[in-house]
N, C-alpha and C positions, 0 to 999 in steps of 0.2 A: 390241674384244674382247668376246665374249659370255660371260654367266655362267649357270651351271646354275640352272634354275628351283627346284630343291629345296634345294640346299646353298649356292649362291652362288659355288662355285668357278669358276675360269676354264675355259672349254670349248676343247679343242683338237680339230681335225678339220674335218668338213664345215661349211659355212657355215650350213646349216639345222638343225644340231644344237641341241637344247634342254636336254639333260641331260649330265652328265659321265660317266654310266655306267648300266647296267641297274638297279642298286640304287636310285639316285635316281629314275630314271624310274618304277620300280614303286612306290616310296614315295609319290611325287607323285600318281600315278594312283589309288592306293588311297585317299589322302586325298580326292581329288576325287569318287570314285565311291561312297564309303561312304554309308550312310543318313544323311541330314543331321541328323536329330534322332530323339528317342525315339518320337515319334508314328509316323513311317514304319516304324521298326524293330518297334514293337509290332504294327502292322497286318500287316506281312509275316509276323511270327511267328504271329499268329492265323490268317491265311490258310493258312500252311504246316501248322499243327496241324489245322485243319478238313479240309484235303486228305488228310492222313495217315489221319484217322479214316474218311473216306468210302472211301479206298483199301483200308483194312483190312476194312471191313464189306462191301465190294463187289468181291471178288477175281475174280468171273467176268463182270463187266460188267453184270449186272442182278440185283438182289436186293431184299428188303424188310427193314425194321427199324422200330424204334419211337422215338418222341421220347425216352422214358425212357433207352433205350440210348445214343442220341446224346449226350444231356446228361450221362449218367454217365461218358462218355469225355472230356467237356470240350468238346464241340462248341458253337460260338457262332454262332447263327443270324443275327447282325448282319453277319457277314463273308462276302461272296461276290464272285465276279469277274464274273458275268454272269447275265442272266435270259433264258429262252427261253419264248415262248408258242406252243403248237401251234395248228394251224388249228381244233381243237375247243375251244380256250380253256384247256387245261391249262397251268399255269405250272411250269416247272422252274427251279430255282436252281442255278447251277454254280460250282464252284471249279475253274477251268481245264477239264479234260475230265471231271471227276467231278461228277455232278448228282444232285439229289433233288427229289421232288415229294410234297407232302402228300396222304395218302389218308385214308379213314375211320378212326375210333377212334385218333387220334393216331399213325397209322402213316405210313411213308414208303417210296416206291419209290426205289431207288437205281439210277442208270444211268451208263454210261460212254460218252462220244462216241468214235467211231473217229477216229484221227488221220489 
């Protein structure tokens, strides 16, 4: 006799069944897939916030802003998802499909990659 991985109740039905019902299956999987610690949760929250800021300041796919404006909205330059270097040596920092590149006078060009 098999027992539910979540609650321990006896399982009736198919031989390969692991849970007594949808509720236990969902609870078990939510426990297994949640951010395992505060570090991961905090990093994901910072990435999400940075993305929202870039998305708000760059609604048309290409724009300019300043370091002051980014910082005033809470942008954290430590958190990115990728770096892209162009053939001419320009470096773009990306948060998923939203990116930025530093220009003169503490300015930034904001870009959006096509999906």
